[in-house]
N, C-alpha and C positions, 0 to 999 in steps of 0.2 A: 386103294381108296383115293377118291378125288380130293384135291386141295384147291385153294383159291386160285393159284397159278393156272391149274388145269382149266378151270372154268373161264378165267379171263383170256386164256389162249384161244379157247373155242369161240368166244365172243369176238376176239380180235380177228381171227381168221375169216369170219363171216362178215365183218364190218358192222352189220346190223342183223340181228337174229330175233325171231319172235319166240315166245316162251314155249310154244309147242315143239318147234324144231330143237330148241335147247334141251327140253325135257327128253326128247327122243335120243339126242346125242349123249346126254349124261346118264340115261337109263335110271333115273330116279323119279319118284312121284312129282307131279306138277306142283302140288302144294308145297313140297319141300323146295323146289326150284324157285317158286315165288318168294318164299321166306328168305332164301339166299340172295336173290336179286334185290329185295327190299333192303337187306342189310348192306349189300355192296353199294347200293344207291345212297344209303344213309351216310356211308363213309366216302362218298364221292369217287368211287372207283368205276362205276357204270352209270349210264343214264337209262333208267328203266321207266317206261311209260306204262302204268298200271291199267290204263284204258285200252291201249292197243296191244300190250304185251311185247312191244318192240324194245330191244335192248342193244346198246352199243357202249363201247368204252368211253369214259369221260374224256373230254378234249385234252385236259392237261396230261393225261396218261398217254394219249396218242402222240402228243407233242414230245413227251419224254422218250417214247420209243424212237421217234425220228432223230432226236438228239443223240441217243445212244448209237444208232446205226451210223451216224456220221463220224463217230469217234474211231481212231485208228484201231484196226482189228488186233486181237491177241494172236500171237504167233508162237508156236512151240514145236520142237522136234523131239520125237520119242524113238528110241531104239527098241524094237520088239524082237527079242531073241526067237530063234526057231523053236517050234513046238511049244510056244507060250501064248498066254492070253493076257490082255489088260482090260480093265473096265474104266470107262470114262463116263461118269454120271450113269445113265441107264443103257449105255452102249458097250457091248463086249466085242473086242476085236481080237481075233485069233490068227496066229501065224503058224501054218502047218505045212510049210515048204521047207526045204533043206538048207535054208540060209537065213541069217538075220535080216530084218527089214528096218527101214527108216520110215517113220510116219511124220509128215509135216502137217501141222494143224493150223487152221486159220479160222477164227470165229469173230464175226462181226454182225451183231444184232441177230436177225433171223438166218443170215447166211452162215453156213458151217461147211468147211471144206477139209477133207483129208486127202493128202497125196501120199501114195505108197511108193517107196523107192527102194531099189536094191542098194545095199551098201557096197561101195566100190573100194 
């Protein structure tokens, strides 16, 4: 099921998207998309032009994303034992080789990196 973050992410990825494109990507009726966009516009999350159907993120949200991307990235190290799996948000990582692995995570805004290393 879609949530507000999913919709805002699609809009952000396109920078500007018209309602027909957005309806196609969301796979929900256009009337429902219009209602959602009007509500997001009312709460100043998107700029939605009802005449043209063009939608983009509100400038304050774009600026916030840029600020977050400039912050020092999160860094973590996880030991993943052999024949085990871990789940990080909606990503499952499995280790099905004969040795434990070290995962080094770096998350900065849209940039997400995982380095897989052998434990020595």
